[in-house]
N, C-alpha and C positions, 0 to 999 in steps of 0.2 A: 741747405739742407729744403730749408720750408720751401724754394721751387720744386724740388725735386718730389716732394712728397705732394704740393698742389698736382704737379702733371701726373702723378700714381694714381691719385682718385678722381681725375677730371674726367670727363663725358662731353666736353666741349668738342663739337663737330657729329657726334653720334647721333642716331635716331633711334628711337625707342618707342614700342608698342607694348600698351598693358592692357588685358584682355580682362574684364572684370573691372574696368578702370573707373567705373561710375559707383562703385561700392566704397564703403568705410575704409577699407584697407589697400583694395586698388587704387582709389582716389590719393591715399596717402602717399603712395607709392608713385604715381603720375606726378604728382607735385615734387616729391624728391630727388627724380631724376632729372626733373626740369630745371632743379635749383641748382644740382651738381654740372649743368652746362648741354643737358641733350635735348632734343627738339622730341616732342610727344605724342604719339597718336593714342588718344582716349577711347577704346573701344568698349561698347556696353550696349546692351539693349534699351536703354532707356535713352533717348536720343537729349533729351532736355536736360537730363542732369550732366551728360557729358558735355553739352554744350556749357553748362555751368561750369564744371572742372575747369574744361578751356578757358573760358572767360577769367577765372581765376589764376590760371597758372600765368596767363599773358598780363594781368594787372600787376602780378609780382616781377613783372619782366622778362617771363620765359617765352618758348613757342611752342604751341599746342596744336591740336588739330581734334576735331570730333568725328568719331567713326561707329556712327551707328551699325551695328552688326551681331548675331547670335553666334556663338563659339562652336555651333553643332550643324551650322549651316553653310556646307561647302562653298557655294556661290559666293555667299555675303564675306566670308575670308578671302576668297580670291579676289572681289572687289576692293576690300578694305588693302590688300598687297599692293594691287596695283594702281590704286589712289595715292596711297604713301610712296611709291616707286614716282610717281608723275610730280611729287611736288617737292620731296627731297632727295629722291635719284639712288636711294640705299637705306637697307634698314639692318641696325647692329645689334639690337637688343629688343627681343620677347620675354615679357614676364608674365606667364599666366598666371593671373590670379583670377580667374572666372572659377568657379564652384560653389559649392554649398550643401547643405541635407534639406532633407523634406521630413515632415512627420510620420508619415507611413513607412519611413525606411529605417525608424527608430524602434525599440523595445519600449511599449507604453508602462508606466510604472506597474500595473496591473496584470500585463500580458508577459507575454513569451517569445522565444524566437520562432515557436511556430506558428505564431500569430502575424510575421511578418508579411507585407506586400511585396510579391515579386514583382509588379509592375513600379512599385515607388524604388525598390531597389535596383531595377534596371535605368530608373532614370536619374537615379543619383550616381551610379556607375559612369553614367552617359555624359553627365554635366562635368562630371569631376575628373574623370579618366579621359574620354574621348573628346573632351572641352578643351583637354590640356595636349593631346596626341593631334587633333585636327590642325589647331596654328601651330603647333611646331612643325607637321608638313609643310604645310602650307607657303609659312613665311620662314619657316627655316631653310626651305628651298633657295631662297635668295641668298641667304647665310651661308649655303655650300658654293655657291657659284662664286660668291665673294673672298671662299676660303677662309672668313673671318666672320666670326659672332658670340654670340652670349646668348642663351635660354635659360629664365630663371623660372622656375616650377616652385609652387606654392604645396606645401603639404599641411602636417598637423602633428601635434600630440598624439593624436587620436589614431596615426599610423605608427605610432612606435610605441605604446602604453596600451594596455585594456581600459578602455575609459567605458563604465556601464551606458547601457542603452543605443550607445550610437553606432550599431555594427555595420550599417551601409555604408557612412560616411568613413569609417575607420578603415573598411576594407577596401574602399577606392581610395583612399589617400596613401593606403601602402602601395597599391599597384602604380599610382603616382611616382612613388619612390623608387619603387624598381624601375620605371619608364624614364627617370632620371637616370640612375646607372646606365642602363643598356644605353640611350641615346648618348650618353657621354663618350662612350667607349666604341660605339660605331661612328660618330659624326667625327670624332678627333682621328681614329683610324684610319677612315674613310676619304678623308678632306683634309686632314690637317689640322695640328693642335691649336691654330686661331679659330677652332669651333671648341665652345665650352658650354654644358650644360650642369647647371648646379640646381640645388632646391633650397629652400628655406621653411623651416617647420616653426612656425608661430605658437608658444602657447594660449594662453586666453587672452584674448579681447573683446571689449566688448562693441559688439556690431549690430546692423538691423535684424540678423534673422536668430538670434541668440540673447536677444537682451531680455526676452521675457521669461527666457531660461535662466541667467543669471541676476537680475536685479527686479524688483518689486515695483508697483508704480512710484513710490517714494523714493525710490533710488536707495533701497536699502538690499541687503544680499539675500536673495533667496537659499531655502537648504542646499540646492546643489553649488549655488555660486559662494556660499561658504565652506563646503567641502574643499572646492577648486582652490579657495584661496588657503585653506587650511593644510593644502598639498603644494602650497608655491611656496619657497622659501623667501622670495621677496614681499609676500604679504600683499600682492594687490594684483588687479588686471594689467597688462599691457596697453599703452599708449600708442596711437598708429604710427606716430613718428617715431618709435625707438624701433621700426622693423628698418629703419633706412639706413644706417650706417652696415648692416649684413648686405643690405641690396646693393648700394653704390660699389661697397669693396667688392661683390661678386662680379659687378660689371664693368669695373675697372681695370685700367693697367696693373694695378697691384697684386690683382689675383690673375695672372697671365699661366701661371701654373696650378691652378687650381680647378680641378675636372671631378664631377663625378659625386660631389658630396652634399649632404643635408646639414643644413646650419640651424641647430636650435635657439629660438630668442624667445625665451620660455618663464625668466626669472626665476631657473633653476629647478623647475617642474618636474622634468627630466633625470632629474639628478637625485631626485628626494626618494627614498623608499617609504616613507610614509611612517615612519619610524623616528 
């Protein structure tokens, strides 16, 4: 049974690309895929950071490649695809971890929806929605030719529950969830059951963008951070490595009949009514 389980969850021989691979969560996912046996392309705009993550993966015995690129630049994504195919000859997994928010697309504590910046809202939609669609089109085309592959999108609790202030990010991630289901149906129906598209919806994890929102300089909780913890039955923020179980399962043969779902990894946040 142990050998069978190992085969079910192994990614040996697979090639993965992680967009946003230079971020806290994306970097952890790149490490996790490599530890499960995949060769991993770390895609991000910060070349030095990508190289650092690649070096760390290689130091742990994995195989990785730095892929400096912007997920909103078609030509750069095409070059990444061609580079990976030249090195490894295939692409089996795409993790769309690039995304984020910006202050102008949120409602300020003393503001209202009527003050929102249209420009900032469009930028947040572009980064999260278009930044998921373009890699899926350009890299997913390789999977369609192979009639096999796995795309994992990254959603958020903000897509499923109304979380005050973060209107732009919430709406963009809700669109990512809809895109996930749409692509799951389209690709499987058109190219076969070997193509699967699913999503992971993380709860609250401390990253580069939200650290100041959740934690004070001394590491104590901000008022908003405390509110989040009060509504998370686990009573804490998530650790990046805690996304890896869901990620590796969704990418592995163990999930061969799993398509079009969104898996929450949230410490119970989405299950709790607040009462």
